[in-house]
C-alpha positions as a Markdown table, in Angstrom:
| # | Residue | x | y | z |
|---|---|---|---|---|
| 1 | Met | -11.7 | 19.8 | -1.8 |
| 2 | Ser | -12.1 | 16.1 | -2.7 |
| 3 | Ser | -15.3 | 14.4 | -1.9 |
| 4 | Val | -13.5 | 11.1 | -1.7 |
| 5 | Lys | -12.8 | 9.9 | 1.9 |
| 6 | Ile | -11.0 | 7.0 | 3.4 |
| 7 | Asn | -12.6 | 4.7 | 5.8 |
| 8 | Ser | -10.9 | 5.6 | 9.1 |
| 9 | Gln | -12.0 | 2.5 | 10.9 |
| 10 | Thr | -10.5 | 0.4 | 8.1 |
| 11 | Val | -7.3 | 2.3 | 8.2 |
| 12 | Thr | -7.1 | 2.0 | 12.0 |
| 13 | Thr | -7.7 | -1.8 | 11.8 |
| 14 | Leu | -5.0 | -2.1 | 9.0 |
| 15 | Leu | -2.5 | -0.1 | 11.0 |
| 16 | His | -3.2 | -2.3 | 14.1 |
| 17 | Thr | -2.6 | -5.4 | 12.0 |
| 18 | Leu | 0.6 | -4.0 | 10.6 |
| 19 | Lys | 1.9 | -3.3 | 14.1 |
| 20 | Thr | 0.9 | -6.6 | 15.6 |
| 21 | Thr | 1.9 | -9.2 | 13.0 |
| 22 | Ser | 5.3 | -10.5 | 12.0 |
| 23 | Asn | 4.0 | -12.6 | 9.1 |
| 24 | Asp | 5.5 | -11.0 | 6.0 |
| 25 | Ser | 2.6 | -12.1 | 3.7 |
| 26 | Ile | 0.1 | -10.5 | 6.0 |
| 27 | Arg | 2.2 | -7.4 | 6.3 |
| 28 | Ile | 2.5 | -7.1 | 2.5 |
| 29 | Glu | -1.3 | -7.5 | 2.0 |
| 30 | Thr | -2.0 | -5.0 | 4.8 |
| 31 | Leu | 0.4 | -2.4 | 3.2 |
| 32 | Ile | -1.2 | -2.9 | -0.1 |
| 33 | Gln | -4.7 | -2.4 | 1.4 |
| 34 | Leu | -3.4 | 0.8 | 3.1 |
| 35 | Ser | -2.0 | 2.0 | -0.2 |
| 36 | Asn | -5.4 | 1.4 | -1.8 |
| 37 | Gln | -7.2 | 3.3 | 0.9 |
| 38 | Tyr | -4.9 | 6.4 | 0.3 |
| 39 | Arg | -4.4 | 6.2 | -3.5 |
| 40 | Val | -7.1 | 8.8 | -4.4 |
| 41 | Ile | -6.8 | 11.2 | -1.5 |
| 42 | Asn | -3.1 | 11.2 | -0.7 |
| 43 | Gln | -0.9 | 9.6 | -3.3 |
| 44 | Asp | 2.3 | 10.3 | -1.4 |
| 45 | Thr | 1.0 | 8.1 | 1.4 |
| 46 | Ala | -0.2 | 5.5 | -1.0 |
| 47 | Ile | 3.2 | 5.4 | -2.7 |
| 48 | Met | 4.9 | 5.1 | 0.7 |
| 49 | Tyr | 2.8 | 2.1 | 1.7 |
| 50 | Ala | 3.3 | 0.4 | -1.7 |
| 51 | Lys | 7.0 | 0.9 | -1.5 |
| 52 | Lys | 7.1 | -0.7 | 2.0 |
| 53 | Ala | 5.2 | -3.7 | 0.6 |
| 54 | Leu | 7.7 | -3.9 | -2.3 |
| 55 | Glu | 10.6 | -3.9 | 0.1 |
| 56 | Ile | 9.2 | -6.8 | 2.1 |
| 57 | Glu | 8.4 | -8.7 | -1.1 |
| 58 | Lys | 11.9 | -8.3 | -2.4 |
| 59 | Lys | 13.3 | -9.6 | 1.0 |
| 60 | Ile | 11.2 | -12.8 | 0.8 |
| 61 | Gln | 11.5 | -13.0 | -3.0 |
| 62 | Met | 7.8 | -13.1 | -3.9 |
| 63 | Thr | 8.5 | -12.5 | -7.6 |
| 64 | Tyr | 4.8 | -12.5 | -8.8 |
| 65 | Leu | 3.7 | -9.9 | -6.3 |
| 66 | Ile | 6.8 | -7.8 | -6.9 |
| 67 | Thr | 5.9 | -7.5 | -10.6 |
| 68 | Lys | 2.2 | -6.8 | -9.8 |
| 69 | Tyr | 2.9 | -4.1 | -7.4 |
| 70 | Lys | 5.6 | -2.4 | -9.5 |
| 71 | Val | 2.8 | -1.8 | -11.9 |
| 72 | Val | 0.7 | -0.3 | -9.1 |
| 73 | Leu | 3.5 | 2.0 | -8.1 |
| 74 | Val | 3.9 | 3.2 | -11.7 |
| 75 | Ile | 0.2 | 3.9 | -11.9 |
| 76 | Leu | 0.4 | 5.9 | -8.6 |
| 77 | Phe | 3.3 | 7.9 | -9.9 |
| 78 | Leu | 1.5 | 8.7 | -13.1 |
| 79 | Leu | -1.7 | 9.7 | -11.3 |
| 80 | Lys | 0.4 | 12.0 | -9.0 |
| 81 | Arg | 2.0 | 13.7 | -12.1 |
| 82 | Ser | -1.4 | 14.5 | -13.7 |
């Protein structure tokens, strides 16, 4: 069993932010933070949140962030395979 834990209060706050904001930039940042919370303990969940952030980024054409988080997704996929 992994000794790494997520901060449930942080996750709860992030999920609340995600549900209550319509600002795409805030939603992207929140999804990325959620992805980071889960990246060590549940890579499938981390990938899901990162993909959602990427979908929003594509929609609003934030090219720099799209490239940055494609790299994050690749790293997550590689971690999952190992």
